[in-house]
KEBA-61959 format. One record per atom (N, C-alpha, C, O): residue in three letters; x, y, z negated. Coordinates in steps of 0.05 Angstrom, whole numbers, padded with zeros to 5 digits, always signed. Example, Ala and Ser with C-alpha at 12.3 -4.5 7.8 and 13.67 -1.06 7.14 Angstrom:
<recs>
ala+00264-00114-00156 ala+00246-00090-00156 ala+00264-00066-00156 ala+00285-00066-00169 ser+00257-00045-00142 ser+00273-00021-00143 ser+00258+00001-00157 ser+00268+00023-00161 
</recs>
This chain:
<recs>
met+00920+02524-02828 met+00927+02502-02810 met+00904+02496-02790 met+00909+02491-02767 lys+00879+02498-02800 lys+00856+02494-02783 lys+00856+02514-02760 lys+00849+02507-02737 lys+00862+02539-02766 lys+00863+02560-02745 lys+00884+02554-02725 lys+00879+02559-02701 leu+00907+02544-02733 leu+00929+02538-02714 leu+00920+02515-02696 leu+00925+02516-02672 val+00908+02494-02708 val+00899+02471-02692 val+00878+02480-02672 val+00878+02471-02649 leu+00860+02498-02681 leu+00839+02507-02663 leu+00851+02523-02640 leu+00843+02521-02617 ala+00871+02540-02646 ala+00884+02556-02626 ala+00897+02538-02605 ala+00896+02543-02581 leu+00910+02516-02614 leu+00923+02498-02596 leu+00902+02483-02579 leu+00907+02476-02556 ser+00879+02478-02591 ser+00857+02465-02576 ser+00848+02483-02554 ser+00842+02474-02532 cys+00846+02510-02559 cys+00838+02529-02538 cys+00858+02529-02515 cys+00851+02531-02492 ile+00884+02526-02522 ile+00904+02524-02501 ile+00899+02500-02483 ile+00901+02501-02459 ala+00893+02477-02496 ala+00887+02453-02481 ala+00864+02456-02462 ala+00864+02448-02439 ile+00842+02469-02473 ile+00818+02473-02456 ile+00824+02492-02433 ile+00811+02489-02412 ser+00843+02510-02437 ser+00847+02531-02416 ser+00859+02520-02391 ser+00859+02533-02370 thr+00870+02495-02391 thr+00881+02483-02367 thr+00858+02471-02351 thr+00855+02447-02350 leu+00842+02488-02338 leu+00816+02479-02328 leu+00817+02465-02301 leu+00808+02443-02299 thr+00827+02478-02281 thr+00824+02467-02254 thr+00851+02465-02240 thr+00856+02479-02220 leu+00867+02448-02250 leu+00894+02444-02238 leu+00891+02430-02211 leu+00884+02406-02210 thr+00898+02444-02189 thr+00898+02432-02163 thr+00925+02437-02151 thr+00930+02459-02141 ala+00944+02418-02152 ala+00971+02423-02144 ala+00977+02413-02116 ala+00963+02396-02105 gln+00998+02425-02105 gln+01008+02415-02079 gln+01016+02385-02083 gln+01011+02368-02065 ile+01029+02380-02105 ile+01034+02352-02113 ile+01009+02344-02129 ile+01005+02354-02151 lys+00994+02326-02118 lys+00966+02322-02128 lys+00963+02301-02150 lys+00942+02299-02161 glu+00984+02286-02156 glu+00982+02267-02177 glu+01008+02266-02193 glu+01030+02270-02182 gly+01006+02262-02219 gly+01029+02260-02236 gly+01025+02272-02263 gly+01002+02276-02272 tyr+01047+02280-02276 tyr+01045+02294-02302 tyr+01070+02311-02306 tyr+01091+02307-02294 val+01066+02331-02324 val+01089+02347-02334 val+01089+02345-02364 val+01068+02349-02377 leu+01112+02338-02376 leu+01114+02335-02405 leu+01131+02359-02415 leu+01153+02364-02406 tyr+01120+02373-02435 tyr+01133+02396-02447 tyr+01141+02392-02476 tyr+01127+02377-02490 asp+01163+02403-02484 asp+01169+02407-02512 asp+01155+02433-02521 asp+01155+02452-02507 met+01144+02432-02545 met+01132+02456-02557 met+01147+02463-02582 met+01150+02446-02600 lys+01156+02487-02584 lys+01171+02496-02608 lys+01158+02522-02618 lys+01150+02539-02603 phe+01158+02524-02645 phe+01145+02547-02658 phe+01166+02563-02674 phe+01184+02552-02686 glu+01162+02589-02674 glu+01177+02608-02690 glu+01158+02625-02706 glu+01136+02631-02697 gly+01166+02631-02730 gly+01149+02649-02747 gly+01130+02635-02765 gly+01114+02648-02779 leu+01130+02608-02765 leu+01113+02593-02784 leu+01126+02591-02811 leu+01151+02590-02812 pro+01110+02591-02833 pro+01122+02586-02859 pro+01137+02559-02858 pro+01129+02541-02844 ala+01159+02558-02873 ala+01177+02534-02873 ala+01161+02508-02878 ala+01166+02488-02864 glu+01143+02509-02897 glu+01129+02484-02904 glu+01111+02476-02881 glu+01109+02452-02874 gln+01097+02495-02869 gln+01079+02489-02846 gln+01095+02479-02822 gln+01086+02461-02808 ala+01118+02492-02817 ala+01135+02484-02794 ala+01144+02455-02798 ala+01145+02439-02779 ala+01152+02448-02823 ala+01161+02420-02828 ala+01138+02400-02824 ala+01142+02378-02815 met+01113+02408-02832 met+01090+02391-02829 met+01083+02386-02799 met+01075+02365-02791 met+01087+02408-02783 met+01081+02405-02755 met+01101+02387-02741 met+01094+02371-02724 gly+01126+02389-02748 gly+01147+02372-02736 gly+01150+02378-02707 gly+01143+02399-02697 asp+01162+02359-02692 asp+01166+02362-02664 asp+01139+02358-02650 asp+01123+02341-02657 met+01134+02375-02630 met+01109+02374-02615 met+01114+02371-02585 met+01134+02381-02575 glu+01096+02357-02572 glu+01097+02354-02543 glu+01069+02359-02531 glu+01049+02354-02544 thr+01069+02369-02507 thr+01045+02371-02491 thr+01049+02358-02464 thr+01069+02363-02451 lys+01031+02341-02457 lys+01032+02326-02432 lys+01008+02333-02415 lys+00985+02329-02424 ile+01012+02344-02391 ile+00990+02350-02373 ile+00990+02330-02350 ile+01009+02330-02333 thr+00970+02313-02349 thr+00967+02293-02327 thr+00946+02303-02308 thr+00925+02313-02317 phe+00951+02301-02282 phe+00932+02312-02262 phe+00929+02294-02239 phe+00947+02279-02231 lys+00905+02295-02227 lys+00899+02280-02203 lys+00876+02295-02189 lys+00853+02295-02199 asp+00882+02307-02166 asp+00862+02323-02152 asp+00851+02344-02171 asp+00866+02361-02181 lys+00825+02344-02178 lys+00814+02364-02195 lys+00809+02354-02223 lys+00794+02366-02239 lys+00822+02331-02230 lys+00820+02321-02257 lys+00845+02328-02272 lys+00868+02327-02262 val+00842+02336-02298 val+00865+02344-02314 val+00862+02332-02342 val+00840+02334-02354 leu+00883+02320-02353 leu+00883+02311-02380 leu+00907+02324-02395 leu+00930+02321-02387 thr+00901+02339-02416 thr+00921+02352-02432 thr+00923+02338-02459 thr+00903+02335-02473 glu+00947+02328-02466 glu+00951+02314-02491 glu+00972+02328-02508 glu+00995+02331-02499 met+00964+02336-02532 met+00983+02348-02551 met+00987+02328-02574 met+00968+02317-02585 thr+01012+02325-02582 thr+01018+02307-02604 thr+01038+02320-02624 thr+01056+02334-02616 ser+01034+02315-02649 ser+01052+02324-02670 ser+01049+02305-02694 ser+01034+02285-02692 met+01064+02310-02715 met+01063+02294-02739 met+01035+02297-02752 met+01026+02278-02766 met+01023+02321-02749 met+00998+02327-02763 met+00973+02320-02748 met+00953+02313-02761 phe+00973+02322-02722 phe+00948+02318-02707 phe+00954+02310-02679 phe+00976+02312-02668 thr+00932+02300-02666 thr+00933+02295-02637 thr+00909+02308-02624 thr+00888+02310-02637 asn+00911+02316-02599 asn+00889+02329-02585 asn+00890+02319-02556 asn+00911+02321-02543 gln+00868+02309-02546 gln+00866+02301-02518 gln+00842+02316-02506 gln+00820+02316-02517 thr+00847+02329-02483 thr+00826+02344-02470 thr+00825+02337-02440 thr+00845+02341-02426 ala+00803+02325-02431 ala+00800+02318-02404 ala+00780+02336-02390 ala+00758+02341-02401 val+00787+02348-02367 val+00770+02366-02353 val+00768+02357-02324 val+00788+02350-02311 asp+00743+02358-02314 asp+00739+02352-02285 asp+00717+02370-02275 asp+00710+02390-02288 glu+00706+02365-02251 glu+00686+02382-02239 glu+00659+02380-02254 glu+00641+02396-02249 ile+00656+02360-02271 ile+00631+02356-02285 ile+00631+02371-02312 ile+00611+02382-02319 gly+00653+02370-02326 gly+00654+02383-02352 gly+00680+02376-02367 gly+00701+02371-02355 met+00678+02376-02394 met+00702+02373-02411 met+00695+02355-02434 met+00674+02356-02446 thr+00715+02338-02441 thr+00713+02321-02466 thr+00739+02326-02481 thr+00761+02323-02470 met+00737+02333-02507 met+00760+02337-02524 met+00759+02319-02548 met+00738+02318-02561 leu+00780+02306-02554 leu+00783+02289-02578 leu+00805+02301-02596 leu+00827+02305-02587 met+00798+02305-02621 met+00818+02315-02641 met+00819+02296-02665 met+00799+02286-02674 glu+00844+02291-02674 glu+00847+02275-02698 glu+00868+02288-02716 glu+00890+02293-02707 gln+00860+02294-02740 gln+00877+02308-02759 gln+00873+02296-02787 gln+00851+02298-02798 met+00893+02285-02798 met+00893+02274-02826 met+00868+02256-02830 met+00855+02257-02850 gly+00863+02238-02810 gly+00842+02219-02812 gly+00815+02229-02803 gly+00797+02213-02799 asn+00812+02255-02798 asn+00787+02265-02788 asn+00787+02265-02757 asn+00806+02274-02745 lys+00766+02253-02746 lys+00764+02250-02717 lys+00740+02265-02707 lys+00717+02259-02714 ile+00745+02285-02690 ile+00724+02302-02680 ile+00724+02302-02649 ile+00745+02302-02637 ala+00701+02301-02637 ala+00698+02303-02608 ala+00680+02326-02600 ala+00660+02332-02614 val+00686+02339-02578 val+00670+02360-02567 val+00666+02354-02537 val+00685+02348-02523 lys+00641+02355-02528 lys+00635+02352-02499 lys+00620+02376-02489 lys+00603+02387-02503 gln+00627+02385-02465 gln+00614+02408-02453 gln+00609+02402-02423 gln+00626+02390-02410 thr+00587+02411-02413 thr+00582+02409-02384 thr+00597+02433-02371 thr+00606+02451-02384 lys+00599+02432-02344 lys+00612+02453-02330 lys+00597+02480-02335 lys+00609+02501-02337 ala+00570+02479-02335 ala+00554+02502-02340 ala+00559+02514-02367 ala+00561+02539-02370 glu+00562+02497-02387 glu+00567+02507-02414 glu+00595+02520-02416 glu+00599+02540-02430 met+00615+02508-02402 met+00642+02519-02402 met+00642+02547-02389 met+00655+02565-02398 glu+00627+02549-02367 glu+00626+02575-02352 glu+00612+02596-02369 glu+00619+02620-02369 lys+00591+02588-02384 lys+00577+02607-02401 lys+00595+02617-02423 lys+00595+02641-02430 glu+00611+02599-02435 glu+00629+02607-02456 glu+00651+02626-02445 glu+00659+02645-02458 ala+00661+02619-02421 ala+00682+02636-02409 ala+00671+02664-02404 ala+00686+02684-02406 ala+00645+02666-02397 ala+00633+02692-02391 ala+00632+02710-02416 ala+00631+02734-02414 lys+00631+02697-02440 lys+00630+02712-02465 lys+00657+02725-02472 lys+00658+02744-02488 ala+00678+02714-02461 ala+00705+02723-02470 ala+00709+02752-02463 ala+00700+02762-02442 lys+00723+02766-02481 lys+00729+02795-02477 lys+00748+02798-02453 lys+00769+02786-02452 lys+00740+02815-02435 lys+00756+02820-02411 lys+00779+02838-02417 lys+00777+02858-02432 thr+00802+02832-02405 thr+00826+02848-02409 thr+00837+02855-02381 thr+00830+02843-02361 ala+00856+02874-02381 ala+00868+02883-02356 ala+00884+02860-02344 ala+00896+02844-02359 asp+00885+02858-02317 asp+00901+02838-02304 asp+00930+02842-02311 asp+00939+02865-02313 pro+00946+02821-02313 pro+00974+02824-02319 pro+00989+02836-02295 pro+00981+02833-02272 lys+01011+02850-02301 lys+01028+02860-02281 lys+01051+02840-02277 lys+01065+02834-02297 ile+01055+02830-02253 ile+01075+02809-02249 ile+01098+02820-02231 ile+01093+02830-02209 glu+01122+02818-02241 glu+01146+02826-02225 glu+01162+02800-02219 glu+01173+02788-02237 tyr+01163+02793-02194 tyr+01177+02769-02185 tyr+01206+02776-02181 tyr+01213+02797-02170 thr+01224+02758-02188 thr+01253+02761-02184 thr+01264+02740-02167 thr+01250+02720-02160 asn+01289+02743-02159 asn+01302+02723-02143 asn+01318+02703-02159 asn+01331+02685-02149 glu+01317+02705-02186 glu+01332+02687-02204 glu+01319+02660-02204 glu+01295+02657-02204 thr+01336+02639-02203 thr+01326+02612-02204 thr+01342+02595-02224 thr+01365+02602-02230 lys+01330+02574-02233 lys+01345+02554-02248 lys+01329+02528-02247 lys+01306+02527-02241 met+01343+02506-02252 met+01331+02480-02252 met+01319+02473-02279 met+01332+02476-02299 ile+01294+02464-02278 ile+01281+02455-02303 ile+01267+02428-02297 ile+01251+02427-02278 ala+01275+02408-02311 ala+01263+02381-02308 ala+01265+02372-02279 ala+01248+02357-02269 gly+01287+02379-02265 gly+01292+02370-02238 gly+01279+02386-02216 gly+01282+02379-02193 tyr+01266+02408-02223 tyr+01253+02425-02203 tyr+01265+02454-02204 tyr+01271+02464-02226 glu+01269+02465-02180 glu+01278+02493-02179 glu+01255+02511-02188 glu+01233+02510-02177 cys+01261+02528-02207 cys+01240+02547-02217 cys+01250+02576-02213 cys+01274+02581-02214 lys+01231+02593-02209 lys+01237+02622-02205 lys+01227+02637-02230 lys+01209+02629-02244 lys+01241+02660-02235 lys+01233+02676-02258 lys+01215+02698-02251 lys+01218+02712-02230 ala+01194+02702-02267 ala+01176+02725-02264 ala+01174+02739-02291 ala+01174+02726-02312 met+01172+02765-02291 met+01167+02781-02315 met+01138+02790-02314 met+01130+02805-02296 val+01123+02781-02334 val+01094+02786-02335 val+01088+02805-02358 val+01095+02799-02381 thr+01076+02828-02352 thr+01069+02847-02372 thr+01039+02847-02377 thr+01023+02850-02359 leu+01032+02843-02403 leu+01004+02842-02411 leu+00997+02866-02428 leu+01014+02877-02442 thr+00972+02875-02425 thr+00962+02896-02442 thr+00948+02883-02466 thr+00929+02868-02462 ile+00958+02887-02490 ile+00948+02874-02513 ile+00933+02893-02531 ile+00923+02914-02521 lys+00930+02887-02556 lys+00914+02904-02575 lys+00924+02933-02575 lys+00947+02938-02574 asp+00904+02951-02577 asp+00910+02980-02577 asp+00924+02989-02553 asp+00940+03009-02554 lys+00920+02976-02530 lys+00931+02983-02504 lys+00962+02983-02503 lys+00974+02995-02486 lys+00973+02968-02522 lys+01002+02964-02522 lys+01009+02943-02501 lys+00993+02926-02493 glu+01034+02944-02491 glu+01043+02925-02471 glu+01063+02906-02482 glu+01080+02913-02499 glu+01061+02881-02473 glu+01080+02860-02481 glu+01090+02846-02456 glu+01073+02838-02439 thr+01116+02842-02453 thr+01127+02829-02429 thr+01138+02802-02435 thr+01152+02798-02455 met+01130+02782-02419 met+01139+02754-02422 met+01156+02746-02398 met+01152+02754-02376 glu+01176+02730-02405 glu+01193+02718-02384 glu+01182+02690-02378 glu+01180+02673-02396 ile+01175+02685-02353 ile+01163+02659-02345 ile+01179+02647-02322 ile+01185+02660-02303 trp+01186+02622-02325 trp+01198+02607-02303 trp+01177+02588-02292 trp+01166+02572-02306 tyr+01172+02589-02266 tyr+01151+02574-02253 tyr+01161+02559-02229 tyr+01180+02567-02216 ser+01147+02537-02222 ser+01153+02521-02199 ser+01132+02526-02177 ser+01108+02522-02183 glu+01141+02533-02154 glu+01122+02536-02131 glu+01114+02509-02119 glu+01097+02508-02101 lys+01127+02487-02128 lys+01119+02461-02118 lys+01091+02454-02128 lys+01077+02437-02117 phe+01082+02467-02150 phe+01056+02462-02162 phe+01040+02488-02161 phe+01050+02509-02165 glu+01014+02485-02155 glu+00997+02508-02157 glu+00993+02516-02186 glu+00995+02500-02204 asn+00986+02541-02191 asn+00980+02551-02217 asn+00957+02536-02229 asn+00936+02535-02217 pro+00960+02523-02252 pro+00939+02507-02264 pro+00916+02524-02275 pro+00894+02513-02280 asn+00920+02550-02278 asn+00899+02567-02289 asn+00901+02595-02275 asn+00906+02615-02289 asn+00896+02595-02249 asn+00901+02620-02234 asn+00883+02643-02242 asn+00889+02666-02236 glu+00860+02637-02255 glu+00842+02658-02264 glu+00849+02668-02292 glu+00836+02686-02302 gly+00869+02655-02305 gly+00877+02665-02331 gly+00857+02661-02353 gly+00855+02676-02372 lys+00840+02639-02350 lys+00819+02634-02370 lys+00830+02620-02395 lys+00850+02605-02393 gly+00818+02626-02418 gly+00826+02613-02443 gly+00842+02632-02460 gly+00857+02649-02451 lys+00839+02629-02486 lys+00853+02645-02505 lys+00883+02643-02502 lys+00894+02621-02502 gly+00896+02666-02500 gly+00925+02666-02497 gly+00936+02658-02470 gly+00960+02654-02467 gln+00918+02655-02450 gln+00927+02646-02424 gln+00924+02667-02402 gln+00927+02661-02379 gly+00919+02692-02410 gly+00916+02714-02390 gly+00941+02718-02374 gly+00939+02728-02351 phe+00964+02711-02384 phe+00990+02715-02370 phe+00991+02699-02344 phe+01008+02705-02327 met+00975+02679-02342 met+00976+02661-02319 met+00960+02671-02295 met+00963+02661-02273 lys+00944+02691-02299 lys+00926+02701-02278 lys+00943+02712-02254 lys+00958+02731-02257 gly+00939+02699-02231 gly+00952+02708-02207 gly+00981+02699-02203 gly+00993+02705-02182 leu+00992+02684-02222 leu+01020+02674-02220 leu+01022+02654-02196 leu+01004+02638-02192 lys+01044+02656-02182 lys+01046+02641-02156 lys+01052+02611-02160 lys+01053+02596-02140 gly+01057+02602-02184 gly+01063+02574-02188 gly+01057+02565-02216 gly+01045+02580-02232 met+01064+02540-02222 met+01059+02528-02249 met+01082+02535-02268 met+01105+02530-02261 pro+01076+02546-02291 pro+01097+02552-02311 pro+01111+02527-02320 pro+01098+02507-02328 phe+01137+02527-02319 phe+01153+02505-02330 phe+01167+02513-02356 phe+01175+02496-02372 glu+01170+02539-02361 glu+01181+02549-02386 glu+01170+02577-02392 glu+01171+02595-02374 tyr+01161+02581-02416 tyr+01151+02607-02424 tyr+01147+02607-02454 tyr+01148+02587-02467 ser+01144+02631-02465 ser+01139+02634-02493 ser+01118+02656-02498 ser+01116+02674-02481 gly+01104+02655-02519 gly+01084+02675-02526 gly+01072+02668-02552 gly+01078+02648-02564 gly+01054+02686-02562 gly+01041+02681-02587 gly+01027+02706-02597 gly+01027+02727-02583 gln+01016+02704-02621 gln+01002+02726-02633 gln+01013+02731-02661 gln+01021+02712-02675 gly+01014+02756-02669 gly+01024+02763-02696 gly+01053+02754-02698 gly+01070+02760-02681 gly+01060+02741-02720 gly+01088+02732-02724 gly+01094+02705-02713 gly+01117+02696-02715 met+01074+02691-02702 met+01078+02664-02692 met+01084+02664-02662 met+01069+02676-02647 lys+01105+02651-02654 lys+01112+02649-02626 lys+01114+02620-02619 lys+01124+02603-02634 met+01105+02613-02595 met+01106+02586-02585 met+01122+02586-02559 met+01118+02603-02542 lys+01140+02567-02556 lys+01156+02564-02531 lys+01150+02537-02519 lys+01151+02516-02533 met+01144+02537-02493 met+01139+02512-02478 met+01161+02508-02458 met+01168+02526-02443 ile+01173+02484-02457 ile+01194+02478-02438 ile+01189+02450-02426 ile+01188+02431-02441 ala+01186+02449-02400 ala+01181+02424-02386 ala+01207+02407-02388 ala+01229+02417-02383 lys+01204+02382-02396 lys+01228+02364-02398 lys+01226+02339-02381 lys+01246+02325-02377 glu+01202+02334-02370 glu+01199+02310-02354 glu+01176+02313-02335 glu+01154+02323-02343 val+01180+02306-02310 val+01159+02308-02290 val+01156+02282-02275 val+01177+02270-02267 ser+01132+02273-02270 ser+01127+02249-02254 ser+01107+02256-02233 ser+01088+02270-02237 val+01111+02245-02209 val+01092+02247-02187 val+01081+02220-02179 val+01072+02217-02156 asp+01083+02201-02197 asp+01073+02174-02191 asp+01042+02174-02191 asp+01030+02192-02204 pro+01029+02155-02177 pro+01000+02154-02177 pro+00988+02151-02205 pro+01001+02139-02223 val+00965+02162-02210 val+00951+02162-02236 val+00924+02148-02233 val+00909+02154-02214 ser+00918+02130-02250 ser+00892+02116-02249 ser+00870+02135-02258 ser+00873+02151-02276 asp+00847+02133-02245 asp+00824+02149-02252 asp+00815+02144-02281 asp+00804+02162-02294 ser+00819+02120-02291 ser+00811+02113-02318 ser+00826+02130-02339 ser+00817+02132-02362 lys+00848+02141-02332 lys+00864+02157-02350 lys+00848+02181-02360 lys+00853+02191-02383 phe+00829+02191-02344 phe+00815+02215-02351 phe+00788+02210-02365 phe+00774+02228-02372 asn+00782+02184-02369 asn+00757+02177-02382 asn+00761+02173-02412 asn+00772+02153-02421 leu+00754+02193-02428 leu+00758+02192-02457 leu+00732+02183-02470 leu+00711+02195-02466 ser+00734+02163-02487 ser+00711+02153-02502 ser+00709+02168-02529 ser+00729+02173-02542 val+00684+02176-02536 val+00680+02190-02562 val+00673+02170-02584 val+00666+02179-02606 asp+00673+02144-02579 asp+00667+02124-02599 asp+00686+02128-02623 asp+00710+02130-02620 gly+00674+02128-02647 gly+00690+02131-02671 gly+00696+02160-02679 gly+00708+02166-02700 tyr+00687+02179-02662 tyr+00691+02208-02667 tyr+00665+02221-02675 tyr+00643+02213-02666 lys+00666+02242-02692 lys+00643+02258-02699 lys+00639+02278-02677 lys+00656+02295-02672 leu+00616+02277-02664 leu+00610+02295-02641 leu+00600+02322-02652 leu+00581+02323-02668 met+00613+02343-02643 met+00606+02370-02651 met+00603+02388-02627 met+00613+02381-02605 thr+00590+02411-02631 thr+00589+02432-02610 thr+00614+02449-02612 thr+00628+02448-02633 met+00620+02465-02591 met+00643+02482-02592 met+00639+02504-02614 met+00659+02511-02628 asp+00615+02514-02618 asp+00609+02533-02639 asp+00615+02522-02666 asp+00626+02535-02683 glu+00607+02496-02670 glu+00612+02484-02696 glu+00642+02480-02701 glu+00652+02484-02723 leu+00657+02474-02680 leu+00686+02471-02683 leu+00699+02498-02690 leu+00717+02499-02707 lys+00690+02519-02676 lys+00701+02546-02682 lys+00695+02554-02711 lys+00711+02567-02724 ala+00671+02547-02720 ala+00663+02554-02748 ala+00682+02541-02768 ala+00687+02552-02789 met+00692+02517-02762 met+00710+02503-02780 met+00736+02518-02782 met+00750+02517-02802 gly+00743+02533-02761 gly+00768+02549-02761 gly+00765+02576-02774 gly+00784+02592-02774 gly+00741+02581-02785 gly+00737+02606-02799 gly+00730+02629-02780 gly+00733+02652-02787 lys+00719+02622-02756 lys+00712+02643-02737 lys+00682+02645-02735 lys+00671+02661-02720 
</recs>
């Protein structure tokens, strides 16, 4: 369970520099998992991810029956708050520390993106389909179907973050996609979008009451 929570935390951190044509608002996603043991799936319950953005500020909030995760990123750095079964952990990084950690990540081949003319409405926005092919372990290829909205810029155009390489170079913001590692698959589907103004205070996360840790210490808890 700790490894799963850590993996989800990495996903939250990977939404680094969201700068959208629509500059304020949020996108709320349903998160569904396949391939989890029945007991673990029941413990996770229904999950949601909410991405709130304003200019170069981004707040990613994940909620489930088991844990909550809030990650705020701006031009200065990152603050992450995690709460699981009564344990409250906070991680803070400067922009320089985030860039140093990103530089350590193993480089992979850029994804191959095939854009199609297929469209469908998701959460009130017209989305286009793209087939993204990734080179994974042992040089094998894996193809993902992604529905994206061109109304929003790609929140992670450089494909940074664990499991986020598929986003590199994509022409818009994913509104529906699925992916995963091993037998676990995660599907994200946008269900609500707001473009209402967002207060700057929304992105100010207090670490009061949380145990402050480094990113290395957090990764060590996950068995890495």
